[in-house]
C-alpha positions in Angstrom: 65.6 -26.6 76.4 64.3 -23.8 75.4 64.3 -21.9 72.4 66.6 -19.2 71.2 66.4 -16.8 68.8 68.8 -18.4 66.4 67.0 -21.5 66.1 63.8 -19.3 65.6 65.1 -16.9 62.9 66.6 -20.2 61.2 62.9 -22.4 61.4 61.4 -19.1 60.0 63.8 -18.8 57.3 63.3 -23.1 56.3 59.9 -22.0 56.6 60.3 -19.0 54.3 62.5 -20.8 51.6 60.0 -24.1 51.8 57.0 -21.1 50.7 59.0 -19.3 48.0 60.2 -22.9 46.5 56.3 -24.0 46.5 55.7 -20.5 44.4 58.3 -21.1 42.3 57.0 -24.9 41.8 53.8 -23.3 40.8 54.8 -20.8 38.6 57.0 -23.3 36.7 54.0 -25.8 36.6 51.8 -23.2 34.7 54.6 -22.1 32.5 55.1 -25.4 31.3 51.2 -26.0 30.7 51.4 -23.1 28.8 54.2 -23.8 26.5 53.3 -27.2 25.8 52.5 -26.4 21.8 55.3 -23.8 21.9 57.9 -26.6 21.0 61.5 -25.1 19.7 59.7 -21.4 18.9 59.3 -20.2 22.6 56.3 -19.1 24.0 56.8 -15.7 22.6 55.2 -16.5 19.2 52.5 -19.0 21.0 50.9 -16.0 23.1 51.0 -13.8 20.1 49.2 -16.0 18.3 46.9 -16.7 20.8 46.5 -12.6 20.7 45.4 -12.4 17.2 42.9 -15.2 17.2 41.4 -13.6 20.4 41.0 -10.8 18.4 39.6 -12.3 14.8 37.1 -14.3 16.9 36.1 -11.2 18.9 35.7 -9.8 14.7 33.7 -12.9 14.0 31.3 -12.8 16.9 30.6 -8.7 16.3 30.0 -10.2 12.7 27.5 -12.7 13.6 25.6 -11.1 16.0 25.0 -8.2 13.7 24.0 -11.0 11.2 21.4 -12.5 13.6 20.3 -9.2 14.7 19.6 -8.5 10.6 18.1 -12.1 10.0 15.5 -11.7 13.1 14.6 -8.0 11.5 14.1 -9.6 7.8 12.3 -12.4 9.6 9.1 -10.5 11.0 8.1 -10.3 7.3 8.1 -13.6 6.9 5.0 -16.0 6.9 5.2 -16.4 10.8 1.4 -17.4 11.2 -0.5 -19.7 9.2 -4.5 -20.3 9.4 -6.9 -22.9 7.6 -10.6 -22.6 7.8 -13.4 -25.0 6.3 -16.8 -23.8 6.7 -20.2 -24.3 4.4 -21.2 -21.1 3.1 -24.2 -22.3 1.7 -26.3 -24.1 4.6 -28.7 -25.8 2.4 -26.1 -27.6 0.1 -22.8 -29.4 0.5 -20.5 -29.8 3.2 -17.4 -28.4 4.1 -15.1 -27.8 1.0 -14.7 -24.2 1.2 -12.0 -22.5 2.8 -9.7 -20.0 3.9 -6.0 -20.2 4.5 -4.4 -16.8 6.1 -1.1 -16.2 5.6 0.7 -13.5 8.0 3.8 -12.6 9.2 4.1 -11.3 13.1 2.3 -7.8 12.5 -0.3 -10.2 10.9 -0.2 -8.2 7.5 0.2 -10.9 4.7 -2.7 -12.4 2.5 -5.7 -14.5 2.9 -6.9 -16.8 0.4 -10.1 -18.3 -0.2 -11.7 -21.3 -1.7 -15.9 -21.2 -2.1 -16.9 -24.5 -3.1 -20.3 -24.7 -5.0 -22.2 -27.1 -7.5 -21.3 -24.6 -10.6 -17.2 -24.8 -9.6 -14.8 -23.1 -7.3 -14.1 -19.6 -7.0 -11.3 -18.3 -5.7 -10.8 -14.8 -4.1 -7.3 -13.1 -2.7 -7.6 -10.4 -0.3 -4.3 -8.2 1.5 -3.6 -7.8 4.6 -2.2 -5.2 7.0 -2.0 -4.9 10.8 -5.0 -7.6 10.7 -7.5 -5.4 8.2 -8.6 -6.4 4.6 -6.4 -3.5 2.9 -8.4 -3.0 -0.5 -11.5 -5.2 0.7 -13.2 -5.5 4.0 -12.3 -9.1 6.0 -15.9 -11.4 6.0 -16.8 -13.1 9.3 -15.2 -16.1 8.2 -11.8 -14.5 7.2 -11.7 -12.4 10.6 -12.0 -15.6 12.7 -9.8 -17.5 10.6 -7.1 -14.9 11.3 -8.2 -14.9 14.5 -7.4 -18.6 14.9 -3.7 -17.6 14.2 -3.2 -15.5 16.5 -4.5 -17.5 19.6 -2.6 -21.0 17.3 -0.3 -22.1 20.6 3.5 -21.8 19.7 5.3 -25.5 19.9 
């Protein structure tokens, strides 16, 4: 039995109707999911609240981003590297009871504290360091070695 034009058009019409029905069903399901928390208020207040929350979150994210940048910049000046070197300044007596403690920031600026142990007592010295060099006083070889050890330590 040959298909006539009426049967073909009727078939296309029902196919088109089925397609439109499925699309409408998808939109309704999506709309119902969107409006689940709306209750009697409706969807409009819910969407307005979402937009308001979104803009507040954008402001919060921008604030946190600026805050993190500020902390990172300030952190450059905090003590980031610590080195401790024990040594014996007097080869003929004692052990490695003297020490050098280096406390420097990212740019190798900070302080080096030396404690020299001898029979008569302990002598303490502190030297300011800027960019890896002594400011008022030249660094000793042991102090330079202690500072170099802070630079080469692996970060965990």
